[in-house]
A tleap script that builds the chain and sets N, CA, C and O, in Angstrom:
source leaprc.protein.ff14SB
mol = sequence {
  NMET PRO ARG THR SER GLN ASN LYS ALA PRO
  PRO LYS PRO GLN ALA SER SER ARG ILE GLY
  ASN GLY LYS GLU LEU LEU PRO GLY VAL ASP
  GLY ARG SER VAL ALA MET ARG ARG TYR LYS
  GLU ILE LEU GLY GLN LEU VAL ARG ASP MET
  GLY GLY ASP PRO SER GLU ALA LYS SER ILE
  ILE ALA LYS ARG SER ALA THR LEU ALA VAL
  TRP CYS GLU GLN VAL GLU ALA ASN LEU ALA
  ASN GLY GLY ASN ILE ASP ILE GLY GLU PHE
  THR THR ALA THR ASN ALA LEU ARG ARG LEU
  LEU THR ASP ILE GLY LEU GLU ARG LYS ALA
  ARG ASP ILE THR PRO THR LEU SER GLN TYR
  LEU ALA GLN LYS HIE GLY GLU ALA CALA
}
set mol.1.N position { 21.436 28.717 12.117 }
set mol.1.CA position { 21.885 27.349 12.215 }
set mol.1.C position { 21.826 26.719 10.820 }
set mol.1.O position { 20.777 26.772 10.177 }
set mol.2.N position { 22.912 26.129 10.340 }
set mol.2.CA position { 22.881 25.515 9.017 }
set mol.2.C position { 22.007 24.270 9.025 }
set mol.2.O position { 21.897 23.564 10.028 }
set mol.3.N position { 21.390 24.024 7.879 }
set mol.3.CA position { 20.537 22.841 7.754 }
set mol.3.C position { 21.395 21.601 7.600 }
set mol.3.O position { 22.351 21.575 6.825 }
set mol.4.N position { 21.035 20.583 8.347 }
set mol.4.CA position { 21.681 19.281 8.207 }
set mol.4.C position { 20.619 18.293 7.774 }
set mol.4.O position { 19.442 18.639 7.673 }
set mol.5.N position { 21.031 17.073 7.519 }
set mol.5.CA position { 20.051 16.073 7.110 }
set mol.5.C position { 19.047 15.793 8.215 }
set mol.5.O position { 17.954 15.300 7.937 }
set mol.6.N position { 19.398 16.103 9.486 }
set mol.6.CA position { 18.495 15.841 10.593 }
set mol.6.C position { 17.421 16.912 10.744 }
set mol.6.O position { 16.322 16.607 11.207 }
set mol.7.N position { 17.708 18.159 10.368 }
set mol.7.CA position { 16.698 19.198 10.544 }
set mol.7.C position { 16.212 19.760 9.209 }
set mol.7.O position { 15.631 20.844 9.160 }
set mol.8.N position { 16.447 19.037 8.159 }
set mol.8.CA position { 16.029 19.478 6.833 }
set mol.8.C position { 14.509 19.355 6.702 }
set mol.8.O position { 13.924 18.342 7.086 }
set mol.9.N position { 13.895 20.371 6.169 }
set mol.9.CA position { 12.443 20.364 5.974 }
set mol.9.C position { 12.077 19.372 4.881 }
set mol.9.O position { 12.863 19.148 3.960 }
set mol.10.N position { 10.880 18.769 4.974 }
set mol.10.CA position { 10.458 17.850 3.913 }
set mol.10.C position { 10.298 18.612 2.599 }
set mol.10.O position { 10.032 19.813 2.611 }
set mol.11.N position { 10.459 17.923 1.463 }
set mol.11.CA position { 10.336 18.617 0.180 }
set mol.11.C position { 8.930 19.159 -0.028 }
set mol.11.O position { 7.960 18.591 0.473 }
set mol.12.N position { 8.824 20.236 -0.753 }
set mol.12.CA position { 7.526 20.808 -1.080 }
set mol.12.C position { 6.816 19.871 -2.034 }
set mol.12.O position { 7.476 19.144 -2.776 }
set mol.13.N position { 5.465 19.862 -2.039 }
set mol.13.CA position { 4.723 18.937 -2.910 }
set mol.13.C position { 5.130 19.019 -4.377 }
set mol.13.O position { 5.192 17.991 -5.052 }
set mol.14.N position { 5.407 20.214 -4.882 }
set mol.14.CA position { 5.774 20.329 -6.287 }
set mol.14.C position { 7.131 19.698 -6.574 }
set mol.14.O position { 7.450 19.431 -7.732 }
set mol.15.N position { 7.938 19.454 -5.537 }
set mol.15.CA position { 9.235 18.825 -5.720 }
set mol.15.C position { 9.154 17.310 -5.565 }
set mol.15.O position { 10.149 16.618 -5.786 }
set mol.16.N position { 7.999 16.784 -5.193 }
set mol.16.CA position { 7.823 15.350 -5.022 }
set mol.16.C position { 7.751 14.655 -6.368 }
set mol.16.O position { 7.376 15.254 -7.376 }
set mol.17.N position { 8.115 13.383 -6.367 }
set mol.17.CA position { 8.003 12.578 -7.585 }
set mol.17.C position { 6.529 12.251 -7.834 }
set mol.17.O position { 5.690 12.449 -6.955 }
set mol.18.N position { 6.219 11.754 -9.023 }
set mol.18.CA position { 4.843 11.370 -9.344 }
set mol.18.C position { 4.380 10.224 -8.440 }
set mol.18.O position { 3.196 10.122 -8.118 }
set mol.19.N position { 5.304 9.375 -8.038 }
set mol.19.CA position { 4.959 8.298 -7.114 }
set mol.19.C position { 4.725 8.883 -5.722 }
set mol.19.O position { 3.758 8.526 -5.049 }
set mol.20.N position { 5.601 9.772 -5.295 }
set mol.20.CA position { 5.497 10.374 -3.970 }
set mol.20.C position { 4.238 11.195 -3.771 }
set mol.20.O position { 3.701 11.248 -2.664 }
set mol.21.N position { 3.755 11.844 -4.841 }
set mol.21.CA position { 2.547 12.657 -4.675 }
set mol.21.C position { 1.269 11.903 -5.063 }
set mol.21.O position { 0.188 12.489 -5.114 }
set mol.22.N position { 1.406 10.575 -5.340 }
set mol.22.CA position { 0.233 9.743 -5.569 }
set mol.22.C position { -0.309 9.712 -6.979 }
set mol.22.O position { -1.371 9.132 -7.205 }
set mol.23.N position { 0.386 10.320 -7.952 }
set mol.23.CA position { -0.116 10.313 -9.331 }
set mol.23.C position { 0.197 9.011 -10.058 }
set mol.23.O position { -0.472 8.673 -11.035 }
set mol.24.N position { 1.209 8.275 -9.595 }
set mol.24.CA position { 1.570 6.976 -10.171 }
set mol.24.C position { 1.870 6.003 -9.048 }
set mol.24.O position { 2.323 6.398 -7.974 }
set mol.25.N position { 1.613 4.715 -9.305 }
set mol.25.CA position { 2.010 3.681 -8.348 }
set mol.25.C position { 3.401 3.148 -8.675 }
set mol.25.O position { 4.217 2.912 -7.784 }
set mol.26.N position { 3.652 2.963 -9.956 }
set mol.26.CA position { 4.942 2.465 -10.426 }
set mol.26.C position { 5.380 3.324 -11.605 }
set mol.26.O position { 4.548 3.708 -12.427 }
set mol.27.N position { 6.665 3.630 -11.702 }
set mol.27.CA position { 7.111 4.527 -12.772 }
set mol.27.C position { 6.940 3.915 -14.161 }
set mol.27.O position { 7.385 2.796 -14.418 }
set mol.28.N position { 6.294 4.660 -15.044 }
set mol.28.CA position { 6.169 4.269 -16.438 }
set mol.28.C position { 5.295 3.062 -16.702 }
set mol.28.O position { 5.444 2.424 -17.744 }
set mol.29.N position { 4.382 2.723 -15.794 }
set mol.29.CA position { 3.533 1.543 -15.963 }
set mol.29.C position { 2.115 1.979 -16.305 }
set mol.29.O position { 1.521 2.806 -15.614 }
set mol.30.N position { 1.585 1.413 -17.377 }
set mol.30.CA position { 0.205 1.665 -17.756 }
set mol.30.C position { -0.684 0.882 -16.787 }
set mol.30.O position { -0.590 -0.343 -16.722 }
set mol.31.N position { -1.515 1.550 -16.059 }
set mol.31.CA position { -2.330 0.925 -15.027 }
set mol.31.C position { -3.503 0.121 -15.525 }
set mol.31.O position { -4.312 -0.331 -14.714 }
set mol.32.N position { -3.637 -0.082 -16.840 }
set mol.32.CA position { -4.807 -0.774 -17.365 }
set mol.32.C position { -4.600 -2.267 -17.591 }
set mol.32.O position { -5.552 -2.968 -17.933 }
set mol.33.N position { -3.383 -2.769 -17.410 }
set mol.33.CA position { -3.156 -4.204 -17.632 }
set mol.33.C position { -3.863 -5.009 -16.549 }
set mol.33.O position { -4.155 -4.492 -15.470 }
set mol.34.N position { -4.138 -6.288 -16.844 }
set mol.34.CA position { -4.792 -7.157 -15.867 }
set mol.34.C position { -3.947 -7.259 -14.605 }
set mol.34.O position { -4.474 -7.178 -13.495 }
set mol.35.N position { -2.642 -7.436 -14.771 }
set mol.35.CA position { -1.759 -7.574 -13.608 }
set mol.35.C position { -1.758 -6.296 -12.772 }
set mol.35.O position { -1.784 -6.364 -11.543 }
set mol.36.N position { -1.730 -5.140 -13.419 }
set mol.36.CA position { -1.705 -3.880 -12.676 }
set mol.36.C position { -3.042 -3.626 -11.972 }
set mol.36.O position { -3.069 -3.112 -10.854 }
set mol.37.N position { -4.140 -3.984 -12.623 }
set mol.37.CA position { -5.448 -3.824 -11.971 }
set mol.37.C position { -5.530 -4.715 -10.733 }
set mol.37.O position { -6.052 -4.297 -9.699 }
set mol.38.N position { -5.018 -5.933 -10.834 }
set mol.38.CA position { -5.017 -6.847 -9.683 }
set mol.38.C position { -4.098 -6.311 -8.586 }
set mol.38.O position { -4.439 -6.369 -7.404 }
set mol.39.N position { -2.937 -5.790 -8.974 }
set mol.39.CA position { -1.999 -5.183 -8.028 }
set mol.39.C position { -2.695 -4.074 -7.243 }
set mol.39.O position { -2.577 -4.006 -6.020 }
set mol.40.N position { -3.423 -3.203 -7.952 }
set mol.40.CA position { -4.120 -2.097 -7.290 }
set mol.40.C position { -5.209 -2.608 -6.348 }
set mol.40.O position { -5.419 -2.048 -5.272 }
set mol.41.N position { -5.907 -3.683 -6.762 }
set mol.41.CA position { -6.931 -4.272 -5.891 }
set mol.41.C position { -6.324 -4.768 -4.583 }
set mol.41.O position { -6.824 -4.468 -3.499 }
set mol.42.N position { -5.241 -5.530 -4.700 }
set mol.42.CA position { -4.596 -6.083 -3.517 }
set mol.42.C position { -4.033 -4.966 -2.644 }
set mol.42.O position { -4.230 -4.968 -1.429 }
set mol.43.N position { -3.341 -4.022 -3.252 }
set mol.43.CA position { -2.763 -2.906 -2.497 }
set mol.43.C position { -3.852 -2.119 -1.781 }
set mol.43.O position { -3.694 -1.770 -0.611 }
set mol.44.N position { -4.951 -1.837 -2.466 }
set mol.44.CA position { -6.054 -1.101 -1.851 }
set mol.44.C position { -6.630 -1.839 -0.661 }
set mol.44.O position { -6.946 -1.224 0.358 }
set mol.45.N position { -6.772 -3.156 -0.777 }
set mol.45.CA position { -7.311 -3.935 0.330 }
set mol.45.C position { -6.337 -3.967 1.505 }
set mol.45.O position { -6.752 -3.877 2.660 }
set mol.46.N position { -5.050 -4.093 1.215 }
set mol.46.CA position { -4.058 -4.066 2.298 }
set mol.46.C position { -4.098 -2.732 3.047 }
set mol.46.O position { -4.041 -2.700 4.277 }
set mol.47.N position { -4.195 -1.643 2.299 }
set mol.47.CA position { -4.263 -0.315 2.920 }
set mol.47.C position { -5.531 -0.199 3.774 }
set mol.47.O position { -5.480 0.326 4.886 }
set mol.48.N position { -6.657 -0.682 3.263 }
set mol.48.CA position { -7.894 -0.651 4.052 }
set mol.48.C position { -7.751 -1.501 5.315 }
set mol.48.O position { -8.200 -1.107 6.391 }
set mol.49.N position { -7.120 -2.674 5.173 }
set mol.49.CA position { -6.928 -3.553 6.330 }
set mol.49.C position { -6.044 -2.913 7.396 }
set mol.49.O position { -6.158 -3.248 8.575 }
set mol.50.N position { -5.160 -1.989 6.991 }
set mol.50.CA position { -4.294 -1.296 7.952 }
set mol.50.C position { -4.975 -0.079 8.559 }
set mol.50.O position { -4.365 0.615 9.373 }
set mol.51.N position { -6.199 0.195 8.195 }
set mol.51.CA position { -6.920 1.329 8.758 }
set mol.51.C position { -6.972 2.533 7.846 }
set mol.51.O position { -7.563 3.550 8.210 }
set mol.52.N position { -6.371 2.452 6.667 }
set mol.52.CA position { -6.532 3.500 5.678 }
set mol.52.C position { -5.468 4.569 5.598 }
set mol.52.O position { -5.459 5.331 4.630 }
set mol.53.N position { -4.588 4.666 6.545 }
set mol.53.CA position { -3.570 5.708 6.490 }
set mol.53.C position { -2.236 5.159 7.003 }
set mol.53.O position { -1.768 5.546 8.074 }
set mol.54.N position { -1.619 4.240 6.216 }
set mol.54.CA position { -0.373 3.624 6.692 }
set mol.54.C position { 0.805 4.592 6.642 }
set mol.54.O position { 0.808 5.563 5.885 }
set mol.55.N position { 1.797 4.300 7.467 }
set mol.55.CA position { 3.047 5.058 7.420 }
set mol.55.C position { 3.729 4.775 6.086 }
set mol.55.O position { 3.346 3.848 5.374 }
set mol.56.N position { 4.728 5.564 5.753 }
set mol.56.CA position { 5.473 5.336 4.516 }
set mol.56.C position { 6.107 3.950 4.517 }
set mol.56.O position { 6.106 3.264 3.495 }
set mol.57.N position { 6.647 3.537 5.656 }
set mol.57.CA position { 7.267 2.211 5.744 }
set mol.57.C position { 6.249 1.107 5.480 }
set mol.57.O position { 6.529 0.160 4.746 }
set mol.58.N position { 5.070 1.231 6.081 }
set mol.58.CA position { 4.038 0.219 5.854 }
set mol.58.C position { 3.528 0.263 4.419 }
set mol.58.O position { 3.179 -0.776 3.858 }
set mol.59.N position { 3.478 1.449 3.816 }
set mol.59.CA position { 3.080 1.561 2.410 }
set mol.59.C position { 4.055 0.825 1.504 }
set mol.59.O position { 3.650 0.131 0.572 }
set mol.60.N position { 5.339 0.982 1.783 }
set mol.60.CA position { 6.363 0.306 0.991 }
set mol.60.C position { 6.229 -1.207 1.134 }
set mol.60.O position { 6.312 -1.937 0.146 }
set mol.61.N position { 6.021 -1.676 2.367 }
set mol.61.CA position { 5.851 -3.114 2.587 }
set mol.61.C position { 4.580 -3.610 1.903 }
set mol.61.O position { 4.572 -4.701 1.333 }
set mol.62.N position { 3.515 -2.829 1.952 }
set mol.62.CA position { 2.260 -3.214 1.294 }
set mol.62.C position { 2.450 -3.319 -0.220 }
set mol.62.O position { 1.909 -4.232 -0.845 }
set mol.63.N position { 3.208 -2.403 -0.813 }
set mol.63.CA position { 3.464 -2.463 -2.258 }
set mol.63.C position { 4.244 -3.718 -2.623 }
set mol.63.O position { 3.921 -4.385 -3.606 }
set mol.64.N position { 5.283 -4.049 -1.827 }
set mol.64.CA position { 6.053 -5.270 -2.100 }
set mol.64.C position { 5.169 -6.504 -1.920 }
set mol.64.O position { 5.284 -7.471 -2.672 }
set mol.65.N position { 4.288 -6.464 -0.921 }
set mol.65.CA position { 3.371 -7.575 -0.685 }
set mol.65.C position { 2.426 -7.766 -1.867 }
set mol.65.O position { 2.186 -8.893 -2.301 }
set mol.66.N position { 1.895 -6.668 -2.382 }
set mol.66.CA position { 0.995 -6.748 -3.536 }
set mol.66.C position { 1.723 -7.315 -4.750 }
set mol.66.O position { 1.156 -8.107 -5.503 }
set mol.67.N position { 2.968 -6.914 -4.939 }
set mol.67.CA position { 3.756 -7.422 -6.059 }
set mol.67.C position { 3.938 -8.932 -5.943 }
set mol.67.O position { 3.715 -9.665 -6.906 }
set mol.68.N position { 4.338 -9.390 -4.771 }
set mol.68.CA position { 4.534 -10.833 -4.576 }
set mol.68.C position { 3.218 -11.594 -4.699 }
set mol.68.O position { 3.197 -12.695 -5.250 }
set mol.69.N position { 2.128 -11.032 -4.199 }
set mol.69.CA position { 0.829 -11.698 -4.293 }
set mol.69.C position { 0.415 -11.876 -5.753 }
set mol.69.O position { -0.071 -12.942 -6.129 }
set mol.70.N position { 0.601 -10.846 -6.577 }
set mol.70.CA position { 0.267 -10.948 -8.003 }
set mol.70.C position { 1.151 -11.986 -8.672 }
set mol.70.O position { 0.667 -12.797 -9.462 }
set mol.71.N position { 2.440 -11.968 -8.363 }
set mol.71.CA position { 3.369 -12.941 -8.952 }
set mol.71.C position { 2.958 -14.358 -8.575 }
set mol.71.O position { 2.926 -15.242 -9.431 }
set mol.72.N position { 2.643 -14.581 -7.298 }
set mol.72.CA position { 2.223 -15.909 -6.849 }
set mol.72.C position { 0.944 -16.356 -7.558 }
set mol.72.O position { 0.825 -17.517 -7.948 }
set mol.73.N position { -0.004 -15.448 -7.724 }
set mol.73.CA position { -1.241 -15.785 -8.432 }
set mol.73.C position { -0.958 -16.181 -9.875 }
set mol.73.O position { -1.570 -17.115 -10.393 }
set mol.74.N position { -0.035 -15.478 -10.528 }
set mol.74.CA position { 0.306 -15.810 -11.908 }
set mol.74.C position { 0.963 -17.188 -12.001 }
set mol.74.O position { 0.682 -17.952 -12.925 }
set mol.75.N position { 1.834 -17.500 -11.048 }
set mol.75.CA position { 2.473 -18.815 -11.016 }
set mol.75.C position { 1.429 -19.899 -10.751 }
set mol.75.O position { 1.465 -20.957 -11.379 }
set mol.76.N position { 0.505 -19.647 -9.834 }
set mol.76.CA position { -0.556 -20.612 -9.538 }
set mol.76.C position { -1.452 -20.845 -10.745 }
set mol.76.O position { -1.867 -21.976 -10.998 }
set mol.77.N position { -1.752 -19.791 -11.492 }
set mol.77.CA position { -2.557 -19.937 -12.705 }
set mol.77.C position { -1.815 -20.778 -13.739 }
set mol.77.O position { -2.415 -21.613 -14.416 }
set mol.78.N position { -0.525 -20.558 -13.855 }
set mol.78.CA position { 0.283 -21.359 -14.773 }
set mol.78.C position { 0.223 -22.841 -14.381 }
set mol.78.O position { 0.070 -23.704 -15.245 }
set mol.79.N position { 0.343 -23.133 -13.098 }
set mol.79.CA position { 0.260 -24.508 -12.615 }
set mol.79.C position { -1.124 -25.098 -12.893 }
set mol.79.O position { -1.236 -26.236 -13.350 }
set mol.80.N position { -2.176 -24.325 -12.617 }
set mol.80.CA position { -3.547 -24.795 -12.835 }
set mol.80.C position { -3.823 -25.080 -14.306 }
set mol.80.O position { -4.682 -25.899 -14.633 }
set mol.81.N position { -3.101 -24.408 -15.190 }
set mol.81.CA position { -3.257 -24.629 -16.634 }
set mol.81.C position { -2.327 -25.721 -17.155 }
set mol.81.O position { -2.160 -25.871 -18.365 }
set mol.82.N position { -1.723 -26.483 -16.247 }
set mol.82.CA position { -0.888 -27.606 -16.657 }
set mol.82.C position { 0.585 -27.292 -16.804 }
set mol.82.O position { 1.362 -28.149 -17.225 }
set mol.83.N position { 0.983 -26.078 -16.466 }
set mol.83.CA position { 2.387 -25.698 -16.584 }
set mol.83.C position { 3.198 -26.179 -15.396 }
set mol.83.O position { 2.657 -26.692 -14.417 }
set mol.84.N position { 4.475 -26.007 -15.500 }
set mol.84.CA position { 5.388 -26.366 -14.412 }
set mol.84.C position { 5.760 -25.118 -13.634 }
set mol.84.O position { 5.751 -24.008 -14.167 }
set mol.85.N position { 6.084 -25.318 -12.370 }
set mol.85.CA position { 6.576 -24.216 -11.554 }
set mol.85.C position { 7.863 -24.645 -10.866 }
set mol.85.O position { 8.115 -25.831 -10.653 }
set mol.86.N position { 8.651 -23.667 -10.532 }
set mol.86.CA position { 9.854 -23.906 -9.729 }
set mol.86.C position { 9.391 -23.815 -8.278 }
set mol.86.O position { 9.162 -22.723 -7.759 }
set mol.87.N position { 9.256 -24.976 -7.627 }
set mol.87.CA position { 8.687 -25.001 -6.284 }
set mol.87.C position { 9.563 -24.251 -5.286 }
set mol.87.O position { 9.046 -23.656 -4.340 }
set mol.88.N position { 10.868 -24.268 -5.478 }
set mol.88.CA position { 11.757 -23.529 -4.587 }
set mol.88.C position { 11.541 -22.030 -4.706 }
set mol.88.O position { 11.476 -21.319 -3.703 }
set mol.89.N position { 11.429 -21.557 -5.944 }
set mol.89.CA position { 11.174 -20.131 -6.189 }
set mol.89.C position { 9.818 -19.727 -5.620 }
set mol.89.O position { 9.686 -18.674 -4.996 }
set mol.90.N position { 8.808 -20.577 -5.842 }
set mol.90.CA position { 7.467 -20.287 -5.354 }
set mol.90.C position { 7.436 -20.277 -3.823 }
set mol.90.O position { 6.829 -19.392 -3.220 }
set mol.91.N position { 8.087 -21.258 -3.197 }
set mol.91.CA position { 8.123 -21.326 -1.735 }
set mol.91.C position { 8.845 -20.127 -1.149 }
set mol.91.O position { 8.406 -19.569 -0.143 }
set mol.92.N position { 9.949 -19.724 -1.766 }
set mol.92.CA position { 10.681 -18.548 -1.308 }
set mol.92.C position { 9.796 -17.306 -1.381 }
set mol.92.O position { 9.770 -16.498 -0.453 }
set mol.93.N position { 9.073 -17.161 -2.492 }
set mol.93.CA position { 8.192 -15.996 -2.656 }
set mol.93.C position { 7.058 -16.008 -1.639 }
set mol.93.O position { 6.741 -14.972 -1.055 }
set mol.94.N position { 6.442 -17.173 -1.420 }
set mol.94.CA position { 5.328 -17.208 -0.476 }
set mol.94.C position { 5.801 -16.985 0.954 }
set mol.94.O position { 5.090 -16.366 1.747 }
set mol.95.N position { 6.979 -17.474 1.295 }
set mol.95.CA position { 7.525 -17.210 2.634 }
set mol.95.C position { 7.868 -15.729 2.809 }
set mol.95.O position { 7.625 -15.154 3.870 }
set mol.96.N position { 8.426 -15.123 1.776 }
set mol.96.CA position { 8.718 -13.684 1.844 }
set mol.96.C position { 7.413 -12.898 1.985 }
set mol.96.O position { 7.339 -11.945 2.761 }
set mol.97.N position { 6.390 -13.299 1.237 }
set mol.97.CA position { 5.088 -12.624 1.319 }
set mol.97.C position { 4.514 -12.748 2.727 }
set mol.97.O position { 4.013 -11.767 3.278 }
set mol.98.N position { 4.580 -13.934 3.309 }
set mol.98.CA position { 4.073 -14.128 4.672 }
set mol.98.C position { 4.797 -13.221 5.662 }
set mol.98.O position { 4.167 -12.618 6.531 }
set mol.99.N position { 6.113 -13.124 5.531 }
set mol.99.CA position { 6.881 -12.264 6.443 }
set mol.99.C position { 6.508 -10.790 6.268 }
set mol.99.O position { 6.371 -10.062 7.251 }
set mol.100.N position { 6.345 -10.354 5.024 }
set mol.100.CA position { 5.949 -8.962 4.789 }
set mol.100.C position { 4.568 -8.673 5.373 }
set mol.100.O position { 4.352 -7.642 6.009 }
set mol.101.N position { 3.643 -9.597 5.148 }
set mol.101.CA position { 2.289 -9.402 5.668 }
set mol.101.C position { 2.277 -9.408 7.192 }
set mol.101.O position { 1.493 -8.688 7.809 }
set mol.102.N position { 3.130 -10.205 7.793 }
set mol.102.CA position { 3.248 -10.207 9.256 }
set mol.102.C position { 3.756 -8.854 9.740 }
set mol.102.O position { 3.310 -8.351 10.771 }
set mol.103.N position { 4.691 -8.266 8.993 }
set mol.103.CA position { 5.235 -6.959 9.376 }
set mol.103.C position { 4.163 -5.865 9.388 }
set mol.103.O position { 4.184 -4.986 10.249 }
set mol.104.N position { 3.234 -5.916 8.441 }
set mol.104.CA position { 2.205 -4.873 8.412 }
set mol.104.C position { 0.979 -5.260 9.233 }
set mol.104.O position { 0.112 -4.424 9.490 }
set mol.105.N position { 0.906 -6.512 9.641 }
set mol.105.CA position { -0.206 -6.960 10.484 }
set mol.105.C position { -1.218 -7.759 9.692 }
set mol.105.O position { -1.705 -7.328 8.647 }
set mol.106.N position { -1.520 -8.929 10.214 }
set mol.106.CA position { -2.466 -9.814 9.531 }
set mol.106.C position { -3.908 -9.524 9.908 }
set mol.106.O position { -4.828 -9.993 9.239 }
set mol.107.N position { -4.118 -8.762 10.964 }
set mol.107.CA position { -5.467 -8.444 11.420 }
set mol.107.C position { -5.919 -7.112 10.854 }
set mol.107.O position { -5.127 -6.183 10.700 }
set mol.108.N position { -7.194 -7.034 10.549 }
set mol.108.CA position { -7.751 -5.756 10.108 }
set mol.108.C position { -7.776 -4.776 11.261 }
set mol.108.O position { -7.990 -5.144 12.416 }
set mol.109.N position { -7.553 -3.521 10.920 }
set mol.109.CA position { -7.635 -2.449 11.916 }
set mol.109.C position { -8.742 -1.504 11.491 }
set mol.109.O position { -8.861 -1.140 10.321 }
set mol.110.N position { -9.543 -1.120 12.460 }
set mol.110.CA position { -10.623 -0.181 12.169 }
set mol.110.C position { -10.037 1.186 11.850 }
set mol.110.O position { -9.068 1.624 12.471 }
set mol.111.N position { -10.636 1.844 10.883 }
set mol.111.CA position { -10.227 3.197 10.551 }
set mol.111.C position { -10.785 4.129 11.609 }
set mol.111.O position { -11.956 4.029 11.974 }
set mol.112.N position { -9.960 5.029 12.098 }
set mol.112.CA position { -10.387 5.981 13.121 }
set mol.112.C position { -11.271 7.045 12.479 }
set mol.112.O position { -10.816 7.824 11.642 }
set mol.113.N position { -12.533 7.066 12.879 }
set mol.113.CA position { -13.465 8.060 12.320 }
set mol.113.C position { -13.869 9.095 13.368 }
set mol.113.O position { -14.801 9.871 13.157 }
set mol.114.N position { -13.164 9.100 14.499 }
set mol.114.CA position { -13.440 10.078 15.544 }
set mol.114.C position { -13.168 11.479 14.993 }
set mol.114.O position { -12.071 11.750 14.503 }
set mol.115.N position { -14.156 12.363 15.070 }
set mol.115.CA position { -13.927 13.710 14.534 }
set mol.115.C position { -12.952 14.490 15.415 }
set mol.115.O position { -12.860 14.264 16.621 }
set mol.116.N position { -12.240 15.396 14.794 }
set mol.116.CA position { -11.388 16.301 15.560 }
set mol.116.C position { -12.299 17.257 16.321 }
set mol.116.O position { -13.498 17.337 16.054 }
set mol.117.N position { -11.726 17.966 17.254 }
set mol.117.CA position { -12.522 18.920 18.026 }
set mol.117.C position { -13.171 19.955 17.105 }
set mol.117.O position { -14.345 20.285 17.272 }
set mol.118.N position { -12.413 20.463 16.138 }
set mol.118.CA position { -12.979 21.472 15.230 }
set mol.118.C position { -14.089 20.872 14.360 }
set mol.118.O position { -15.081 21.546 14.082 }
set mol.119.N position { -13.937 19.624 13.929 }
set mol.119.CA position { -15.005 18.981 13.157 }
set mol.119.C position { -16.261 18.794 14.009 }
set mol.119.O position { -17.378 19.039 13.554 }
set mol.120.N position { -16.056 18.357 15.254 }
set mol.120.CA position { -17.177 18.159 16.164 }
set mol.120.C position { -17.924 19.464 16.401 }
set mol.120.O position { -19.151 19.514 16.323 }
set mol.121.N position { -17.156 20.535 16.694 }
set mol.121.CA position { -17.779 21.831 16.948 }
set mol.121.C position { -18.488 22.365 15.701 }
set mol.121.O position { -19.575 22.936 15.797 }
set mol.122.N position { -17.878 22.180 14.549 }
set mol.122.CA position { -18.522 22.629 13.311 }
set mol.122.C position { -19.824 21.872 13.058 }
set mol.122.O position { -20.808 22.453 12.601 }
set mol.123.N position { -19.823 20.581 13.357 }
set mol.123.CA position { -21.027 19.774 13.187 }
set mol.123.C position { -22.099 20.236 14.160 }
set mol.123.O position { -23.259 20.391 13.779 }
set mol.124.N position { -21.725 20.456 15.403 }
set mol.124.CA position { -22.705 20.906 16.412 }
set mol.124.C position { -23.222 22.302 16.089 }
set mol.124.O position { -24.409 22.582 16.258 }
set mol.125.N position { -22.319 23.194 15.617 }
set mol.125.CA position { -22.717 24.554 15.267 }
set mol.125.C position { -23.670 24.517 14.077 }
set mol.125.O position { -24.644 25.268 14.029 }
set mol.126.N position { -23.383 23.638 13.118 }
set mol.126.CA position { -24.236 23.514 11.930 }
set mol.126.C position { -25.621 23.009 12.285 }
set mol.126.O position { -26.603 23.440 11.682 }
set mol.127.N position { -25.726 22.093 13.262 }
set mol.127.CA position { -27.022 21.542 13.669 }
set mol.127.C position { -27.833 22.589 14.421 }
set mol.127.O position { -29.059 22.613 14.319 }
set mol.128.N position { -27.157 23.455 15.176 }
set mol.128.CA position { -27.861 24.467 15.979 }
set mol.128.C position { -28.422 25.572 15.102 }
set mol.128.O position { -29.386 26.234 15.485 }
set mol.129.N position { -27.832 25.782 13.932 }
set mol.129.CA position { -28.267 26.873 13.069 }
set mol.129.C position { -29.580 26.612 12.399 }
set mol.129.O position { -30.064 27.452 11.642 }
savepdb mol mol.pdb
quit
């Protein structure tokens, strides 16, 4: 049977991009900047709030949410320092952020720590030894 897009196997790990295999969050970005460190903090907390293992779709939404959250914080800091903001732009961003966060869930979800059957048996076997 010829392979179609519907039955195509997922790419092998070595064929994945640096973002896809978790080595980078954003292409060509030095992760040491203040904004990037804050982005990683927010993204990490969102992932934890989702239970620690989000789907690819939820990961994408979480990344966009972290980006908007950092942008909003930067605009708020500018305002707090006496600068001006475009209230329409800020309102649009905060409304988009709210919608994205609603999509991934505003409530924390507990991470499932129930052991698999093999983990349970290995633990019990280890205790009996």
